[in-house]
N, C-alpha and C positions, 0 to 999 in steps of 0.2 A: 335732459333738463326738465322735461315734463314730469317724470316720476318724482324728481326732487321737489318740485313745486307742489305736486299732489300731496306728498308726505307732509310738507309744511302746512298746507291747508287743512289736511285731516287732523294733524296734531293740534292746530289752533282750535278746531271744532271740539276736540276732546277737552281742551282747557276750558272753553266756554261752557260746555255741558257740565263739567265737574263744578265750576263756579255756580252755575244755575241751580244745580241740585245740592249744593253745599256739601260736596264730598271731599274727603281729605286729600291733601297734596295735589291740587289741580294741575300745577305746572309739571309734575312728574307723572302721576298716574293717569291724567287726562290724555296726554299724547300716547302713552303705552297702550291704553285700552282702545282708543280710537283707531290707532294704526293696526292693532291686532284685528279688530273687527273689519276694517277695510281690506286687510290682507286676506281674510277668510272669504270675503266677497269677491276676491279676484282683482281688486284695484291695484294697478302697478305703482309701486313705490320704491324709493331708494333713499337711504340715509346719506348724510353729508359727512364723510369720515373726517376730513380736516377740521370741520367745525366741531364735531363731536369730541375730537381729541383736544381741541382748544378749550372746550368746556371742562374736560377732565383736568386740564391745566389750572383752571380756576379753582377747582376743588383741592388740588394739590397746594395751591397758594393759601387757601382757606385753612387747611389743616396745619400747614407750616407756620401760619401766623398765630396759632394757638400754642406753639411749643416754647413757652416761656421757661426760664430756669426752674420756676416752681413746679411746672407741669413735668418737666424732665426728671425732677427729683422723685416723682411717683413711679417711674419706670421699674426700678428694682422690686417694688412691691407687687408687680404684676406676674412674677414668675410662677406662682401656684396655678394660675389659669393659662399662662402661655405654654406650660408643659403639657397641657391637655389638648392643645391644637394638633400636634402630630398624632396623638391618640385618636382624635376624632377623624382626621384624614384617613388613617388606617382602617377604622371601623367603617367609614363610608365606602372605601374601596372593597373591603372584604364582603360587604353586603350588596353593594351596587353592581359589581362585576357579575356575580352569579345571577342577579335579577335580570340584567340586560341580556346575558348570554343564554341562560337556560329558560327563563320565562318569556323573554321577548324575541328570542331567536337570532340575536345579532352575533356576528363573528367576534372572536376574542378581541381583536384590535379595536373594533368599534365599541364593544361593551366596556373595555378598559378605559378608553379616553372619554366615553360618555359618563362614566361614573366619577372620574376625577374632578373634585371641586375647585378647579383652577379658573384662570381667565379664559373667556370664550376664544379669543384669538390664539392664545397659546395652545389650548387643547386641540383646536382645529389644525394648527400647524404641526404639532407633534403627531396627531392622529393621521394626517395626510402622509407624513414621512413613514409611518408604520403600516400604511395600507388600509386605514380605516375608511368608512363611508363619510366623507366630509359633509355632505348635505344633512345626513342624520345627526352628526355631531353638532352642527349649527343649530338645528331645531331643538335638540335635547337641551343644550346649554342655554339657548334663548328662553326655553320654557322654564328651566330652573330659575333663572334670574327673574323672569316675569312673575312667576307664582310667589317667590319669596318677597319680592318688592310689593306686590299687590296685597299679600296677606299681612305683612308686618304692621302697616299703619293701623289696620283694624284690631290687631292684637294689642298694640301699644295703647290704643284708645280704650279698648274693652277691659284690659287687665289693670293698667296703670292710670287710666283716665287722662292720658297725655294730650296736651294741646298740640294740634297739628297745623293750626292756621297762624302760628306766630311767625313774624318776619324772620328769615334766617340770618339777618344782619341789619345794620343800620343803613339809612338812605345814603346814596352816593354823595349827596350834597353836604353831608356832615363830615366826610372824611377829607383831611387835608390833601391838596393836590400832589404834594411831594410824596405822600405815602401811596397814593394811587399809582404814581409813576414807578415807585420802588416795586410795587406788586407786579406791575406789567413787566418790568425788567427781570425780576426774579422768576416769573413764570416762563418767559421766553428763553432766557439763558439756561435756566434749570432744565427745561424740556429739551432744548437742543443739545445741551451737554450730556444729558442722560442717554439720548439717542446715539450720540457719538461714542460713548463708552459701552453701549449695548446693554444698558440697565433695563430689566423687565419693568413693565408698567411705566415707561418713561414719561408719558404725559402727566401722570400724577406724582410719581416719586421724585423726579428731578426737581420740579418746582417746590415740592414739599421740603426736600432737603435744603435747598438754597434759601427758601423763605424762612425755614426754621433757624438757620444760621444767622440770617439778618435780624430776625426777631430777638434771638438770644443776645445779639450784640446791641440791642436797644434802639434799632432804627425803625421798628414798626410797632404801632400800638393798636392797630385795627386789623380786622380780616376783610376780605373783599365785601363790597356792599351787597345789600339784599337783591338789587337788580341783577347783579352778576350771578348770584346763586340761583335766582329764578330762571335766568337764561340757561344756566348749566342743567337745571332740572328738565327744562323743556327739550333741549337737544339730545340729552341722554335718553329721555323717555321716547323721543322720536326714533332714536337709533335702535333701542330695544324692540319697539313695536314693529318697525319696518323690516326687521330681520325675517319676519314671516311672509314677506312678499313672495308671491309665486307658489305658495304652498298648495299642494293638490290634496284631494280627498283621500287618496291612498296614503299620503304622508300624515294626514290627520289621524287616520285609523291606526297607523303603525307607529309613527315617531312621536306625534303629539300625545297620544294616549300613553305610550311608554314613558314619555317625559313627565306626564302628570302623575303616573304611578310612582316614579322615582321621587318626585317632590313630596309625596305622602311619606315615603320612607325617610327622606331628609328631615321633614318636620318632626317626625317621631324621634329621630336621633337627636335633633337639636333640643327638643323639649327635655329629653333625658339628661343631656349634658348640662343644659341651663338649670334644670331642677336640682341636679347634684351640686352645681356651683352655688346656687342660692341657699340650699340647705346647709352647705358647709360654710356659708357666710364668707365666701371668697370674693364676691363682687355683687353690686346691686343687680337685681333681676333684669331691669331694662338694659343696662350696659352689657350684661352677659348675653342677652338675646341678640342685640345688635352685633356683638363681637363674634358670636359663634354661628349666626345664621349664614349658611353657605350661599349667599347671593353674590352679586357683583360688588366689587370694592367701591366703585364710584357711586352706585345707587345707595349702598348702605352708609357711605360717608354723607350723602345728602340727608338721609333720614337722621343720622346722628346730629347733624348741624341744626336741623329743623326742630327736633324735640329737646335739644339742649343736653344730650347725653355727654359722657366723658369721651370726647373725640379722640384724644390720645390713646385711651384704652381700646376703643373700638378699632381704630386704624392699625394699632400695633398688632392686634390679633389677626386682622385680615392680611396684613403684609406678610406675617409669618406663615399663614396658611398658603398664600400664593407662592411664597419662596420655597416652601417644602414641596409643593406639588410640582413646580417648574423644575426644581433640581432633582427631586426623587422620582417623579413619574416615569421619565424615560429609562432610568436605571432599573426600576422595578419592572417596567414593561419588558425589557430584554430578558431579565431573569425568569419572570413568569411565562413569557412567550416561549422561551426555549424549553421550559418544563412542559408546557401544554402541547408542544410539538412532539414530545417524546412518547 
């Protein structure tokens, strides 16, 4: 219990510090930064998994509430960029696996699942089954999410002069009570239903699908209030930062440095893909950046909500990326693993 309370206190300190220094996204980046700093100082911390998943449910409801018939009508027009998602996943794998295996000295299983741009929990699970180093995978993927989430707000502000201090929604007092109740029901039933059928990313995708259906039926006209989105940012930020708890200096020198190097590679690849999309006039630059940045689905959904990006566009690309990695990574792993053993 003490590590949980410590995490909460450290995260709140980060929020206060970001507010004091007028830094962007205090409710998301404040907890991430403060928890990372505390972990490096050896402070014992632990995230609150059920609460973190509940906050992801809030994001699923928020995205689902934007899926009006008019928004869905734009989906067919996304195919030119959607087809680039598997290409980017392949390029990341082709460059990332040799980087981790040959340059960083990881075994093939660890290098493979460290390079795959999927969800942290999924990659750790698959990696553990394949015999990879679970602790290394956890630190590598936490670093990927951390760096992408920390870097994007400054890129958005520097390139597009994007406002990052706008409320992510309207106050809770302005939303009808029956709509708030519908959101809660959609979130809980969608989440539990997705878990029951084994859907990947259940805390986000289940509520997203059910809320989207309810929105298209005309029963919802609002998305979750600003207070709920801020809470989601806080607990997701706490979850990301606290994953570094217990890190040793040996892990900093080996895994954290390797993860940072991989992030440089990911940033270069993202810039190339986004630049090509923008030059081809396939999508606005900001939307393309948020859609192709290989960070966490929940964290990038938060950014899209805050900056007013095309949420449907951003989420569609991340869902496809996660879907491709989850379905394709184990199959490719078996093929490549058998070849490497020959």
